C-alpha positions in Angstrom: 0.0 0.0 0.0 2.8 2.4 1.0 4.7 1.5 -2.2 1.6 2.3 -4.3 1.2 5.7 -2.6 4.9 6.5 -3.1 4.7 5.6 -6.7 1.5 7.7 -7.2 3.3 10.7 -5.5 6.3 10.3 -7.8 4.1 10.1 -10.9 2.4 13.3 -9.7 5.7 15.1 -9.4 6.8 13.9 -12.9 3.5 15.2 -14.4 4.1 18.5 -12.6 7.6 18.7 -14.0 6.3 17.9 -17.5 3.9 20.8 -17.2 6.5 23.2 -16.0 8.7 22.3 -18.9 5.8 22.6 -21.3 5.0 26.1 -20.0 8.7 27.2 -20.4 8.7 25.9 -23.9 5.5 27.7 -24.8 6.7 30.9 -23.2 9.6 31.1 -25.6 9.7 32.5 -29.1 12.3 29.9 -30.1 11.7 26.5 -31.7 10.2 24.1 -29.1 12.9 21.5 -29.7 15.6 24.1 -29.2 14.1 25.2 -25.9 13.7 21.7 -24.7 17.3 20.9 -25.6 18.4 23.9 -23.6 16.4 22.9 -20.5 17.6 19.3 -20.6 21.3 20.1 -21.2 21.3 22.6 -18.4 20.1 19.9 -16.1 22.7 17.4 -17.5 25.4 20.1 -16.9 24.2 20.8 -13.4 24.5 17.1 -12.3 27.8 16.6 -14.1 26.7 14.2 -16.8 28.1 16.6 -19.5 30.8 19.2 -19.0 29.9 21.6 -21.9 27.5 21.9 -24.8 26.7 23.9 -27.9 23.1 24.2 -29.2 22.3 24.1 -32.8 19.7 22.6 -35.2 20.8 20.6 -38.2 18.6 18.2 -40.2 19.2 16.9 -43.7 18.0 14.1 -45.8 20.7 12.7 -48.1 20.9 9.9 -50.6 18.9 6.7 -50.0 16.6 8.6 -47.8 19.1 8.7 -45.0 18.2 11.2 -42.4 20.8 13.1 -40.3 19.9 15.2 -37.4 21.3 16.8 -34.2 20.1 19.5 -31.9 23.4 20.1 -30.1 26.8 18.7 -29.3 29.7 18.8 -26.9 33.2 18.1 -28.1 36.5 18.3 -26.2 39.6 18.3 -28.2 41.6 17.4 -25.0 39.4 14.4 -24.0 38.4 13.6 -27.5 34.9 13.0 -26.0 32.0 13.6 -28.5 28.4 14.0 -27.2 25.6 14.4 -29.7 22.1 15.6 -28.6 19.0 14.8 -30.7 15.6 16.0 -29.5 11.9 15.0 -29.8 9.3 17.4 -28.6 5.6 16.3 -28.3 3.2 19.4 -28.1 0.5 17.4 -26.5 -1.1 18.8 -23.4 -0.8 15.5 -21.5 2.3 13.3 -21.0 2.5 10.8 -23.8 4.3 7.5 -24.4 6.8 7.3 -27.3 7.5 4.1 -29.2 11.0 2.7 -28.8 11.1 2.5 -32.6 11.0 6.3 -32.7 13.8 6.5 -30.1 15.9 4.1 -32.3 15.2 6.3 -35.3 16.4 9.4 -33.5 19.6 7.5 -32.4 20.2 6.5 -36.0 19.8 10.0 -37.3 22.5 11.2 -34.8 24.8 8.3 -35.7 24.3 9.2 -39.3 25.6 12.7 -38.5 28.7 11.3 -37.1 29.2 8.7 -39.9 28.7 11.3 -42.7 30.9 13.8 -40.9 33.8 11.4 -41.0 33.2 11.4 -44.8 33.6 15.1 -45.2 30.0 16.2 -44.6 31.3 19.7 -43.8 32.0 20.1 -47.6 28.3 20.0 -48.2 27.4 22.5 -45.4 27.5 26.3 -45.8 30.4 27.6 -43.8 28.1 30.1 -42.2 26.0 27.3 -40.6 26.6 26.3 -36.9 27.0 22.6 -37.9 30.0 23.3 -40.1 32.6 23.5 -37.3 31.6 20.3 -35.6 31.2 18.4 -38.8 34.7 19.5 -39.7 36.2 18.6 -36.3 34.7 15.2 -36.4 36.4 14.5 -39.8 39.7 16.0 -38.3 39.7 13.8 -35.2 37.9 10.7 -36.6 40.9 8.4 -36.0 41.2 9.5 -32.4 37.5 9.4 -31.3 36.6 6.1 -29.8 33.5 6.9 -27.6 30.4 8.8 -28.7 27.5 9.4 -26.4 24.1 10.0 -28.1 21.6 11.7 -25.8 18.0 11.4 -26.9 16.0 14.2 -25.2 12.2 13.9 -25.2 9.3 15.2 -23.1 7.5 11.9 -23.6 7.9 8.6 -21.7 9.6 5.4 -22.8 10.4 2.5 -20.4 13.0 0.7 -22.6 16.6 1.8 -22.5 18.9 1.8 -25.6 21.8 -0.7 -25.6 25.5 0.2 -26.0 26.6 -0.6 -29.5 30.1 -1.1 -30.9 31.0 -0.5 -34.6 34.6 -1.2 -35.2 36.7 0.8 -32.8 33.8 3.1 -32.0 31.5 2.6 -28.9 28.2 4.3 -29.2 26.6 4.9 -25.8 22.9 5.9 -26.4 21.3 7.6 -23.4 17.6 8.2 -23.3 16.4 11.2 -21.2 12.6 11.0 -21.2 10.5 13.1 -18.8 10.8 10.7 -15.9 14.6 10.2 -16.3 15.3 14.0 -16.7 13.1 14.7 -13.7 15.2 12.3 -11.6 18.4 13.9 -12.9 17.1 17.3 -12.0 16.7 16.4 -8.3 20.3 15.8 -7.6 22.0 18.8 -9.1 25.7 18.9 -8.4 25.1 16.5 -5.4 24.0 13.6 -7.5 26.2 10.6 -6.7 24.4 7.7 -8.1 27.4 6.2 -10.0 27.6 2.4 -9.7 30.9 0.8 -10.7 31.2 -2.9 -11.4 34.9 -3.5 -11.0 34.6 -7.2 -12.2 34.1 -5.9 -15.8 37.7 -4.9 -16.0 40.5 -7.3 -16.8 42.6 -6.3 -13.8 41.4 -6.6 -10.3 41.5 -3.6 -7.9 43.3 -4.8 -4.8 42.4 -3.3 -1.4 42.7 -3.6 2.3 40.6 -2.4 5.3 42.6 0.5 6.7 40.4 1.9 9.4 36.9 1.5 10.8 35.2 3.9 13.3 32.4 3.3 15.7 30.0 5.5 13.7 30.3 3.0 10.7 32.7 5.2 8.6 35.2 2.7 7.1 38.3 3.5 5.0 40.0 1.2 2.6 43.4 1.6 1.0 43.1 0.5 -2.7 45.5 0.2 -5.6 43.8 1.0 -8.8 45.5 -0.1 -12.1 46.0 2.9 -14.5 43.9 1.2 -17.2 41.0 0.7 -14.8 41.0 4.3 -13.7 41.3 5.4 -17.4 38.2 3.4 -18.3 36.2 4.6 -15.3 36.8 8.2 -16.3 36.0 7.3 -20.0 32.6 6.0 -18.9 31.6 8.6 -16.4 33.7 11.7 -17.1 33.2 14.7 -14.8 30.3 13.0 -13.0 33.0 11.4 -10.9 33.8 14.8 -9.6 30.4 16.1 -8.5 31.4 16.3 -4.8 34.8 17.7 -5.7 33.5 21.3 -6.0 36.8 22.8 -7.1 37.3 20.2 -9.8 33.6 20.2 -10.9 33.6 23.9 -11.4 37.1 24.7 -12.4 38.7 21.6 -14.0 40.5 23.0 -17.0 41.9 21.4 -20.1 45.6 21.8 -19.2 47.4 18.7 -18.5 49.6 18.6 -15.4 53.1 18.3 -16.9 54.6 16.5 -13.9 51.9 13.8 -13.9 52.2 13.5 -17.6 56.0 13.1 -17.6 55.8 10.4 -14.9 53.1 8.5 -16.9 55.2 8.5 -20.1 58.7 8.2 -18.8 58.5 6.4 -15.4 55.1 4.7 -15.3 56.3 2.1 -12.8 57.1 4.9 -10.3 53.7 6.6 -10.5 52.6 5.0 -7.3 55.6 6.3 -5.4 55.6 9.8 -6.9 51.8 10.6 -6.8 49.7 11.2 -3.8 46.8 9.4 -5.5 43.1 10.0 -5.2 40.6 10.3 -2.4 37.2 8.6 -3.0 33.9 8.4 -1.1 31.3 5.7 -1.7 27.9 4.9 -0.1 28.2 1.2 -0.5 31.0 -1.2 -1.3 31.3 -4.9 -2.0 34.7 -6.6 -1.3 35.7 -10.1 -2.5 38.6 -12.3 -1.6 40.8 -14.8 -3.4 44.1 -16.5 -2.7 45.9 -13.1 -3.2 43.8 -11.2 -0.7 40.9 -8.6 -0.9 39.7 -6.9 -4.0 36.9 -4.6 -5.0 33.9 -6.1 -6.6 31.6 -3.1 -6.8 31.0 0.4 -5.4 28.0 2.8 -5.5 28.0 6.5 -5.1 31.6 6.6 -6.4 33.0 10.1 -6.1 36.5 11.4 -6.4 36.7 14.2 -3.8 40.4 14.9 -4.2 42.7 14.0 -7.1 40.4 15.1 -10.0 43.4 16.7 -11.8 45.4 13.4 -11.5 42.4 11.4 -12.9 41.8 13.8 -15.8 45.5 14.1 -16.7 45.8 10.3 -16.7 42.8 10.1 -19.1 43.9 12.9 -21.4 47.5 11.8 -21.6 46.4 8.4 -23.1 43.7 10.1 -25.3 46.3 12.3 -26.9 48.6 9.3 -27.6 46.7 6.0 -27.7 50.1 4.1 -28.0 50.8 4.8 -24.3 50.1 1.8 -22.1 49.3 1.9 -18.4 50.3 -1.7 -17.6 52.7 -0.6 -15.0 50.7 2.3 -13.6 49.1 1.9 -10.2 47.1 4.8 -8.5 46.9 4.8 -4.8 43.4 5.5 -3.6 41.9 6.0 -0.2 38.2 4.9 -0.3 35.9 6.0 2.5 32.5 4.4 3.0 30.1 7.1 4.1 26.3 6.9 4.5 24.5 9.2 2.0 22.9 11.3 4.7 26.4 12.1 6.1 28.0 13.1 2.8 27.4 16.9 3.3 29.1 16.7 6.7 32.0 14.5 6.0 33.0 15.3 2.4 34.0 19.0 3.1 36.3 17.7 5.9 37.9 15.1 3.8 38.5 17.6 1.0 39.8 20.3 3.4 42.3 18.1 5.1 43.4 16.3 1.9 44.0 19.5 -0.1 46.2 22.4 1.0 43.9 24.8 -0.9 40.8 26.2 0.9 37.8 24.2 0.0 35.3 25.9 -2.3 31.9 26.0 -0.8 28.9 25.2 -3.1 27.1 28.1 -1.5 29.7 30.4 -3.1 28.3 29.4 -6.5 24.7 28.7 -5.7 21.4 30.5 -5.5 22.0 30.9 -1.8 24.8 33.3 -2.3 24.0 36.7 -0.7 24.5 38.5 -4.1 21.6 36.5 -5.6 19.4 36.9 -2.6 19.9 40.7 -2.7 19.0 40.8 -6.5 15.9 38.7 -5.7 14.8 41.1 -3.0 15.2 44.0 -5.4 13.2 42.2 -8.1 10.4 41.7 -5.5 10.1 45.5 -4.7 10.9 47.4 -7.9 8.1 48.1 -10.4 8.1 49.6 -13.9 6.0 52.7 -14.7 3.2 50.3 -15.8 3.3 48.5 -12.4 5.0 45.4 -13.7 8.1 43.7 -12.2 11.0 41.8 -13.5 11.2 38.2 -12.2 14.7 37.2 -11.0 14.9 33.4 -11.2 17.4 32.7 -8.4 16.6 29.0 -8.6 16.1 27.0 -11.8 12.4 26.5 -12.6 11.3 29.0 -10.0 9.3 31.1 -12.5 7.3 28.1 -13.7 6.6 27.0 -10.2 5.3 30.4 -9.3 3.2 30.5 -12.4 1.6 27.2 -11.6 1.0 28.1 -8.0 -0.8 31.3 -9.0 -2.9 29.9 -11.6 -6.6 30.9 -11.2 -9.4 28.5 -11.3 -11.9 29.0 -14.1 -12.1 28.8 -17.9 -9.6 30.8 -19.9 -8.0 32.4 -16.9 -4.3 32.8 -16.9 -1.8 32.9 -14.1 -1.6 36.2 -12.3 2.1 36.2 -12.7 1.7 36.7 -16.4 0.1 40.0 -15.8 2.8 41.2 -13.4 5.8 39.4 -14.8 5.3 38.1 -18.4 7.8 35.6 -19.7 9.8 38.3 -21.5 10.5 39.9 -18.1 12.3 37.0 -16.6 16.1 36.9 -15.9 18.0 34.0 -14.5 21.2 34.2 -12.4 23.1 32.7 -15.4 21.6 35.5 -17.6 22.8 38.1 -15.2 26.3 36.6 -15.1 26.4 36.8 -18.9 25.1 40.4 -18.9 27.8 41.5 -16.5 30.6 39.6 -18.3 29.6 41.3 -21.6 28.7 44.8 -20.5 30.7 45.4 -17.3 33.8 43.4 -18.0 33.7 43.6 -21.9 34.4 39.9 -22.0 32.0 38.5 -24.8 34.6 35.7 -25.4 33.9 34.5 -21.8 30.1 34.6 -22.4 30.7 32.4 -25.5 32.0 29.6 -23.3 28.5 28.8 -22.4 25.9 30.0 -19.8 27.3 27.8 -17.0 31.0 28.5 -17.5 30.4 32.2 -18.0 28.4 32.2 -14.7 31.2 30.4 -12.8 33.7 32.9 -14.2 31.6 35.8 -12.9 31.0 34.1 -9.5 34.8 33.6 -9.1 35.3 37.3 -9.6 32.5 38.0 -7.1 33.9 35.7 -4.5 37.4 37.1 -5.0 35.9 40.6 -4.3 36.8 41.9 -7.8 33.3 43.0 -8.7 32.6 46.4 -7.0 29.3 47.7 -8.4 26.9 48.8 -5.7 23.9 46.5 -5.5 20.9 48.9 -5.2 17.8 49.9 -7.1 19.8 51.6 -9.9 21.9 48.4 -10.3 18.8 46.3 -10.8 17.1 48.8 -13.2 20.4 49.0 -15.2 20.7 45.3 -15.7 17.0 44.9 -16.5 17.6 47.5 -19.2 20.6 45.5 -20.4 18.4 42.4 -20.4 16.0 44.3 -22.7 18.9 45.3 -24.9 20.0 41.6 -25.1 16.5 40.4 -25.8 15.8 42.9 -28.5 19.2 42.4 -30.1 18.7 38.7 -30.1 15.4 39.1 -32.0 17.1 41.5 -34.5 19.8 39.0 -35.1 17.4 36.1 -35.4 15.2 38.1 -38.0 18.2 39.0 -40.1 18.3 36.2 -42.8 21.8 37.3 -43.8 23.1 36.1 -40.5 23.1 32.3 -41.1 24.7 31.0 -37.9 26.7 31.8 -34.7 23.8 33.9 -33.5 24.7 33.6 -29.8 28.3 34.6 -30.4 27.2 37.6 -32.6 24.8 38.6 -29.8 27.4 38.6 -27.1 30.0 40.6 -29.2 27.3 43.1 -30.4 26.4 44.0 -26.8 30.0 44.2 -25.7 30.9 46.5 -28.6 28.1 48.9 -27.8 29.3 49.0 -24.2 32.9 49.4 -25.3 32.2 52.4 -27.6 29.9 54.2 -25.2 32.1 53.6 -22.2 29.3 51.5 -20.6 27.1 54.7 -20.2 24.0 54.6 -22.4 20.7 56.0 -21.1 19.3 53.0 -19.1 16.5 55.0 -17.6 15.1 55.6 -21.1 15.1 51.9 -21.9 13.6 51.1 -18.4 10.8 53.7 -18.8 9.8 52.3 -22.3 10.8 48.7 -21.6 12.0 48.8 -25.2 14.8 50.3 -27.4 14.4 53.0 -30.0 14.1 52.4 -33.7 17.4 54.2 -34.2 19.2 51.8 -31.8 17.5 48.9 -33.6 18.8 50.2 -36.9 22.3 50.5 -35.5 22.2 47.0 -34.0 21.0 45.4 -37.3 23.9 47.0 -39.1 26.5 46.3 -36.4 25.6 42.7 -35.7 25.9 41.8 -39.4 29.4 43.4 -39.5 30.4 41.4 -36.5 29.1 38.2 -38.1 31.3 38.9 -41.1 34.3 39.9 -39.0 34.4 36.8 -36.7 34.4 34.6 -39.8 37.2 36.5 -41.5 39.4 36.8 -38.5 39.0 33.1 -37.7 41.1 32.4 -40.8 39.8 28.9 -41.2 39.7 28.0 -37.5 36.7 26.6 -35.7 34.5 29.7 -35.4 32.8 28.7 -32.2 36.1 28.1 -30.5 37.6 31.2 -32.0 34.8 33.3 -30.4 35.9 32.0 -27.0 39.4 33.5 -27.4 40.3 37.0 -26.2 42.2 37.5 -29.5 38.9 37.4 -31.3 37.5 40.2 -29.2 40.7 42.2 -29.7 40.4 41.8 -33.4 36.8 43.1 -33.3 37.7 46.1 -31.1 40.6 47.0 -33.4 38.2 47.5 -36.3 36.9 51.0 -35.6 34.9 51.2 -38.8 32.5 48.5 -37.4 30.9 51.1 -35.1 29.3 53.8 -37.3 25.9 55.4 -37.4 24.2 58.4 -39.0 21.0 58.6 -36.9 22.0 59.0 -33.3 19.8 56.8 -30.9 18.1 58.6 -28.0 19.8 56.1 -25.7 23.0 58.1 -26.3 21.4 61.3 -25.0 23.7 61.5 -21.9 26.9 60.9 -23.9 29.2 63.6 -25.3 31.3 61.0 -27.2 30.7 57.7 -28.8 33.5 55.6 -30.3 35.8 58.5 -29.3 34.0 61.0 -31.5 31.8 64.0 -30.4 28.1 63.4 -31.1 25.1 65.7 -31.4 21.8 64.3 -30.1 18.5 65.7 -31.0 16.1 66.2 -28.1 13.5 63.5 -27.7 10.5 64.5 -29.8 7.1 64.2 -28.2 3.8 64.5 -30.0 1.5 67.5 -29.2 -0.7 65.1 -27.3 2.2 63.7 -25.3 3.2 67.2 -24.3 -0.3 68.2 -23.3 -0.7 65.0 -21.2 2.6 65.6 -19.4 1.7 69.3 -18.8 -1.6 68.3 -17.3 -0.1 65.8 -14.9 2.5 68.3 -13.7 -0.3 70.9 -13.1 -1.7 68.8 -10.2 -0.5 69.5 -6.7 0.9 66.8 -4.4 -2.3 67.1 -2.3 -4.5 66.6 -5.4 -2.6 63.5 -6.4 -2.9 62.1 -2.9 -6.7 62.8 -2.7 -7.2 61.3 -6.2 -5.3 58.1 -5.3 -7.3 57.7 -2.0 -10.5 58.1 -4.0 -9.3 55.6 -6.7 -8.5 53.0 -4.1 -12.0 53.0 -2.9 -13.6 52.5 -6.3 -13.6 49.4 -8.5 -13.0 51.3 -11.8 -9.3 51.3 -11.9 -6.8 48.5 -12.6 -4.0 48.2 -10.0 -1.4 49.1 -12.7 -3.1 52.5 -13.1 -2.9 53.0 -9.3 0.8 52.1 -9.5 1.4 54.7 -12.2 -0.5 57.3 -10.2 1.5 56.6 -7.1 4.7 57.0 -9.2 3.6 60.4 -10.4 2.6 61.4 -6.9 6.2 60.6 -5.8 7.5 62.8 -8.8 5.4 65.7 -7.5 7.0 65.4 -4.1 10.4 66.0 -5.7 9.0 69.0 -7.6 9.1 67.1 -10.9 12.9 66.5 -11.1 11.9 63.6 -13.2 8.9 64.1 -15.5 6.3 61.5 -16.6 7.0 59.4 -19.7 4.4 59.7 -22.5 3.0 56.2 -21.5 2.7 57.2 -17.9 1.0 60.5 -18.6 -1.5 58.9 -21.1 -2.5 56.3 -18.5 -2.8 58.9 -15.7 -5.0 61.3 -17.8 -7.8 58.7 -17.8 -7.8 58.7 -14.0 -7.6 62.5 -13.8 -10.5 63.0 -16.1 -12.7 60.6 -14.1 -11.6 62.3 -10.8 -12.6 65.7 -12.3 -16.0 64.4 -13.4 -16.5 63.1 -9.8 -15.4 66.5 -8.5 -12.6 64.9 -6.5 -10.0 67.4 -7.8 
């Protein structure tokens, strides 16, 4: 009975998750499959299943009706690990089953992309398309790539799991992430430790001995892991092995430790003597015994909490030269058996005492950081002139959760949150990190490394006390204005048919170039007041973004464009080209600037219609007392929307400061309706 109740509860959570994802997809203007891919890959990144990703859409039917398709990829030239993402989105209102034959079809289409890429598919792809670079890289590294993971992402349900297939030297690991599986993956975040390792599948045994056992059932083993075994464990699980090693999980780079590499190549038999080894925690362990002593049979919850760099270097060294053999390499490992409920208490202590560096706290990078709490508090109190507010998504999925909680009962009624904070007025903590990197630090190349890596870079600067902007109302309004600038620029780039690919890179560089040439000081108040940008700025962005698109391709000089955009040299080349930033019609957002791109500018005063001027004049003619009396009266009637009351309150506040700031045309137009009704009722 209890098991049935538990299963019903889990099914309800899965359905709720499905609905939240569906809402997020429908809120976006992008293609549904692209949005679903982004949601799922973010979750996979968070729990360490993947270490990076690029989103794109490529589908093509070639000879013999062979279909090739991918919705994204991840490729590391250091690890030579290739991940391909292929997505199926079902628009149904209810959670549906998907046939396994369809899953197999999707897997085959991704495999076809790989196979045809090894046969120079890139020669049949326009160089301006996003898929060109990865197709060319697959051809370039075809002889070295041995493992390909194909992730099938779907918002449907499928019970059956795809099997691992081997074709020649290539191992295809197909991983199905349906709604139930991705929901489970989303629960763990960076704390997910559900790795199960069957050591009996490896040729060499992992010898061990019980080193220590405490009264609270924490046991420690000393193990001796053959180099080939550790290499294959990392090959199978990658950075998921490092989820509890916060420093490695967040900061593991691609540089190989030279000392470790030299030992592996020149003195492999001395690796055990020279290297401190690794520190591992597990939540369950199975030990066997033969005539030679104890050996590991299996372990679950396998996590490397110290020695991530050693493990990654061992893997990458062999990947770069597959002739290297680890027959004589043995890695010392201290394995501690810890109950799951004690992990959060024990692991930080193990990491701290095993590593001379200060341990990095997850809170330093999480939604619980004081910075994000302050931004959330600001978002809760600050309103636009129309009474709306920007929603700061401090925790993933928070917006959709609030949307579902506030949903009214009744036919055709929408969530109240959509009136106050429509989907175009949402900003995630990763978005804010990107905005700051592009606008404040002028580092579009950092933003191009991906939302998560860009976010970690910003958080490192924040934790190192290198970010000094004052976090107040003005800060929040400024970055909401930059969010508007990003969103509008993204749409301009998307609508420009001449820009055939690399749109996210062009977006980041366009924003940074505007910031660079205006010394970061455009008129944010104007953007905030209108919640939009002027047609003059749109015109400039359209011209500028296309020039940047052409420039990054030219300066790449045949290199992988996606990777080139991640280099500081790319940004340097863009800023060196002064002729990129030119305009004839000065945007009103530049009204507070004397120079742009180092040149003096003349800006015409903002032009209001006669009606706008009359409305503003009428609003300013009312005394503070009249505004106060009118608002009190309006609150007692049912004739006015709360947004109108918010606007009237804003204008009352302006009257208190003797109209140092004057109403915008939109504010005045809304307020006039209330003024006219108040005059008719002889309130004022």
